[in-house]
N, C-alpha and C positions, 0 to 999 in steps of 0.2 A: 504494500500500500504506500502511496506517495505521502510522505510526512512533511513535505515543505509547506503546504497550506497550514498545517497544525502549528508549525514553528512561526508562521506569519501571524496567526491569531495571537499566540503567546506574546510575540513582539509588540503587537498593537496594544495589548493590555499594559505592558510596561511603559508605553509612550503616553499613557493617560495622565501622567504627572506633568504635562506640558504647561503651556502658558495659561495665565488667567488674566482676564481683562477688567477685573474689579479694581477700583482705585485703592491705593494703600491707605490703611486706616491708621490714624494717629489720634490719640486721646485729646479731645478739645480741652482748652484751658477753662478751668472752673470760673464762672462769672460771679464770684463772690470774693470778699476780702480774705486774705491769707490767715487772719486771726479773728477771734471772736470780738464782739463789741466790748469796749473798755469804758471804765468810769465807775463811780461809786455804786451804781445800781448793780453792776455785774461783778462785784467783789468775790462772790462765792463760786465763780465759774471757771477757775483755772488752778493749775497746780504749779509748784516750783519747777518741776522737771519738764513740764510741757508734754508728758506722755499721755496718750489716750488710754483710758482704763476700761472703757465700756465694751468694745467688740470682743475682748477676750474673757469677759465675765459672763458666765452662763446664768440662766434665770434661777436655777436652783441655788446658786451662790448669792445672787442679788436679793431674792425674797427669802428672808430668814424665818418667816412665820410658817410653822410646820403644817398648820391647817390649810393655809393658802396654797402651799406647795401641793398638797393632795388634790385640791380642787383644780389647780392648773393642770396637773397630770391627767386628771379625769377629762378635762376639756380637750386636751391634745389628743386623747384617744377617741372621744365620742362626738366632738362638735361636727355638725354636718357641713357647715361652710368650709371648714378646714378639710374635710373629706373631699368635697368637690374640688378644692384647689389641688389636692393630691392627685385626683383622677385627671385633672387637666394636665398635670405633669406627665402622667402615663400616656395620655393621648398625644402630647407634643413629642414625647420620645418615640412613639410608634410612627408618627408622621415623618420624623427625621429618618427613621429606618427605611421608610418607603422611598424617600427622596434619595437616600444614599444607595439604595439597591439599583438605581438606574445607571450607576457607573459600570455595572457589570453586565455581561451578556446573559440573556435568558436562554438556557439550553433545554431543548425538549427532545424526546426520543419516541419514535413510533415503530412498533414491531408488528409483523404480520407473518402468517404461514399458510401454505396451501398444500393440499394432498389430492393427487389425481390418480384414478384407476383407468387404465386403457384396455380396450378390447384385445383379445388374443390375436385377431387377424390384423391388428395394427402394430404389433410388436414383432421384432425378429426373435428367432429362437434363442433362448438363453438370457434375454433381457427381462428385467423385472417389469411386471405389468403395473406396479404402483410406484409413483414418483412423488417425492416430498420436496418442498422448497420453502425456506425461511428467509426473511429479510428484516433489516432494521434501518431506520433513517434517524440520524442524530443531527440536529440542526440548531442554528442560532437565528432567532426570528427578529429581524429588523433591529439590529443593535446599532445605536448611534455612537460613533467614535468621537470622544469629547476632546477634539484638537484645540478648541478655543475656550474651553473652561466653562461652557454654559451649564452643564449638569453639575460640575463641581461648585459653581457659584450658587446654584439653587440648593445644593447640599449644604453649603456653608450658611446660607440664609435659614434653612430649616434648623440647623444646629444652633445658631444664635437665638432663634425664636424659642427653641427648647430650653436653652439656658436661661432666657428671660422668664420663661414660665416657672422654672425652678426657683429663681429669685423671687418671683411673685408668691410662690409657696412659702418661702421664708418670711416674706413681708406679712403674709396672712397669719403666720404663726406669731409674729411679734405683735400684731394688732390684737390677736386673740388673747395672748398672755397679758398684755397691758389692760385690755378691757375687763378681763376676769378680775384683775387686781383692783381696777377702778371701782367696779360694782361691789366687790368685797369690802372695800374701804367705805364706800357710800352707805352700805348696809350697816357697817359698824357705827358710822356717824349718825345715821337716822335712828338706830337703836339707842344711842346715847342721848339724842334729843328727845326720844320717846320717854326715857327715864326722867329727864329733866321736866318734861311736860306733866308726867304723872306725879312727880314730887311737887310741882307747883300747884297742880290741881288739889292734891291732898292738903297742902298748906292753906290755899285759898278757901277750900271748903271749911277748914277749921276756923279761919278768920270770919267767914260768913256766918257760921253757926254762933260764934261768940257775939257778933254785932246783932244778930237776930234776937238773941236772948236779951241783950241790953236794950234793944228797941222795944221789946215786949214789956220791959219794966220802966221804960221811959228814960233810960240812960243814953240812948243813941237816937239820932234822927233818921227819918226815912231816906234822906239823900245818901247818908253813909251806907245804909243797908243796900240800896240799889247799886252803889258803886262797888261794893263788895261782891254783889251778885254778878256784875259784869266781868269781874276777874275770874269768877268760877266758870262762867259760860265760855270765856275766851280760852281758859286752860282746858276745858272739856273738848272744845273744838280742835285745839292743838293735839291733844291725845289721839283723837280720831284721825287727824291728818297724818300724824307720824306713824300710826298703825297702818294706814294705807300705803305710805312710802316704804315701810319695811316689807310689806307684802309684795309690792312691785319689785323691790330690790331682790327679794328671794326668787321671784318668777324669772327675772332677768338672769340671775346667777344659774338657775336650773337650765335655762335655755342655752347659755354659753357652755355649761358643763355637759350638755347632752343627756342628762339624767338628773333626777332629784338629788340635791345635796343634803346629806344627813345633818340633822340639827347639831350634832356634836362638833361639826366642822365650821359652824357659823360663829362669827364674833359676837360678843355681848356688847362691846363698846370699843371706842378707839384705843382706850388704855390697854385693852387685852390683845391688841395687834402688835406683833414685833415689827419694829421699823426696818425698812430695807437698808442695805448698805449705802453709805455715802459714796458718790462717784463724782468724777470730774471729766470733762471732755478733753482736757489738755489745752495747749495754746494754739495748735494748728487746726484750721477748719477742714483740712484734707481728710480728717476722719470720716466726714460725710460721704466720701467716695466709696466707702465700704458699706453704706446702707443698702439693703437689698433692693429697695425700689429704685434707687439711683443706678445700681448695677444692672437691674432689669432694663432700665431706659438705655443704658450704654449697649447692652446686647441687642436691643432693637435698632440702635444706630448702626452697629456692625452688620446686622441683617440687611439694613438699607444699602450699605456699601456693597454687600454681596449681590443684592438685587440689581444694582447698576451693572456689575460684571456680567450677569446673565442677560441683561438687556443689550449690552454692547455686543455680546457674542452672537446675537441674532442677526447682526449685520454681516456676518461671515458665513461661508458655506457650512452646511450641515451634512455630514457624511454618515450614511447608515449602511450596514453590511448585513446581508442575509447569507448564511453559510449552512450547508447541509452535507452530511456524509452518508452515502447510501452503500449498504453492504448486503450481499445476498449469498446464500450457500445452500447446497442440497443437503448438507448435514448440519445439524444444530451445533455439534461440537466444534465444527470448523468455522463458525460464524465470523470470528474476528481474525482468523488466520488464513482465510481462503485466498486473499490477495486480490479479490475482485471488487474492493471498495472504490468508490469514486467521490471526489470532493466537488461541490458546486458553489461558486462564489457569485453573489449578485450585488455588487456595490451600487449605492444610489447617492448621488450628490445633488443637493438642493442649493442653488446659487441665488441668493436674494438680489433682486435688481432694484425694485422700489416697492415698498409696502408701507402704507400710511399707518397701519396698526403698529408696525415695528418702531417707527419714529415716535408714535404716541406713547408706546410702552417705555421707551427710553426717557422721554420727558417726564413721564409719571415717576420713574425710578429716581430721577434727580430731585423732583419735588418731594418725594417720599423721604429722601435723605435730609433735606432741609427741615421737614416736619419733625423727623426723629431727633435731629440736632436741637431744635428749639425745645422739644419736650424734655430732652436730657438736661438742657440748661435750666429750664423752668423747674425741674425736679430738684436740682441742686439749690436754686434760689429759695424754693419753698422750704426745703430742709433747713437751710441756714436760718430762715426766719423762725421756724419752729424751735430750733435750739436757742436762738437769741431770746425768744419769749420766755422759755423755761428758765434760762439763766437770769433773766430779769426778776422772775418770781423767786428764784433761789437766793438771789442777793438781797432781797428785801423782806422776805417772809418772816425771818427771825425777829427783825425789828418790829414788825407789825404784831407778832405774837406777844412780844414783851409789852408793847403798849396796850394791847387788848387785855392782857392779864392784870396789868395795873389798873385799867379801867374797871374790870370786874371787882377787884379788891376794894376800890374806892366806892363803887355803887353798893357793894354789900354792906359797907360801913354806913353809907347814907341810908340804906333801907333799915338797918338796925336802929339808928338814931331817930328816924321818922316814926317807927313804931313806939319807941320810948316816949317821944313827945306826944303822940296821939293818946297813948295809955294814960299819961298824966294830964291830959286835957289842955296841953299847950298848943296843939295844932289840930287841924281838921284831918279827916281821913284822906283827903285829896293828896296831901304830901306823901302819905304811905303808898297810895295808888301809883303815883308817878315814879317813886323810887323803885317799887316792885317791877313795874313795866320796864324801866331802864335796865335793871339788873337782869331780868329774864332775857331781854334782847342781847345784852352784852355777853351772857353765857352762851347763847346760841351762836353769836359771832365768834366767840373763842373756839367753839367746836368746829365751825366752818374753816377757820384759819388752820387749826391743827390738821383737818382733813386736806386742806389745800397744800400744806407743806409735804405731807406724805405722798399725796397724789402727784405733786410736781416732781418728786424723786422718781416715781414710776414713769412719768411722762418723759423726763430727761433720758432715762435709760432706754425708752422705746425710740425716741427721735434720733438718738445717736446710733441706732442699729442693733441694740441689744435685745435679748428676749427670745430669739429664735432657737430652734433645736434642729441642727442640720441632720442629726441621725434620723429624724422623722420626715425628711424631705421627700421620701419615696413611698410613704405609707398610703395605702388606698382604703383604709378603714378595715375593721375586723368584722 
């Protein structure tokens, strides 16, 4: 059998690493300052060494609360949105495999056999009256030889889109982890406010009962009684409102976890939650380039570059090859050694002369690259703003907490003195009412600031690219 065509096919395969018409990719310059914002507001946002500490810190190391860790673990296993993101990764990987397979020829084989019995008067003496014949056709069906890199560019485009999907999966993980933590903390704060409302209701109910008895014996007037009643009604309304918020927080947490969260894993108040670790983004804003959403945008930009290469390749000839090997033998055992095989080559060359669709596709590819570049730059700018905002909160929240605690202490003393003056008949109940309202609002504000501080730590960890779990990047759900 002539083996030269076989060597020719093998040689063509090795030539597939030829030229590519895709433009060379260079990472664009980040359209943001090299360092984070500076000033008194941002004092808490940098370290002396300038090293970024977030990307290497796993969520299990950052979240020190054991109950929260268990809820996050459950959500990573059961959350349906995250499961959809994982399945999108699997689909992108499969699409990349489909595109990559076009680089290689598709080989098919067709076998057949016949058996014929001849009449005795049609055969010579001594010859067999039964003849058998078997044949096999081995062929390559319309295989495009990728001289100008069109298929390789499409393969590269599919690869970059797959990698972008993987980064989107990581981004979904970070969003899920941070959202679980946010809802968990909100539940803790609302339960703390519920305790405050219940305590206030109990106190105001006692004051109302005392004034009512005094009113019945003529020691208090009707105005003081009605004022005390308004405090009881307001506290009762707050209890109902915070009961509602606690229920909604639990519903949200159950949805994020993908299953009901046991009561023993839920926080009783903010004081029962272990605070996350303190982190710093370092001095350089280049840490943002490792955020998964920005890396996904860069992969999409690289895919746009590859698409340009595929569009450029359409201006050049496309060479397809159809090859078949036919072999026949009277004996099955001699099928591949009979020496009567034949090779058939049918090369086809398509030479583009003018095609409006080809030019339009090329213009689309260039516009797509500009769009991808703009989206990449916008992602970086948006990430910089997010980090700057969290640093502004980080740099000022402690001072606000200190001021709010001082305000609570002062109002608590004011409330105590107002009750003493009212008890001794030196002042009306209006002074007590105002002092109690101010103290109640100040305590609620203190809880909100404590929540804001912890939630901002979680926010900073997320916007700097922490919180993902790369080991789960390929999970498809259990």
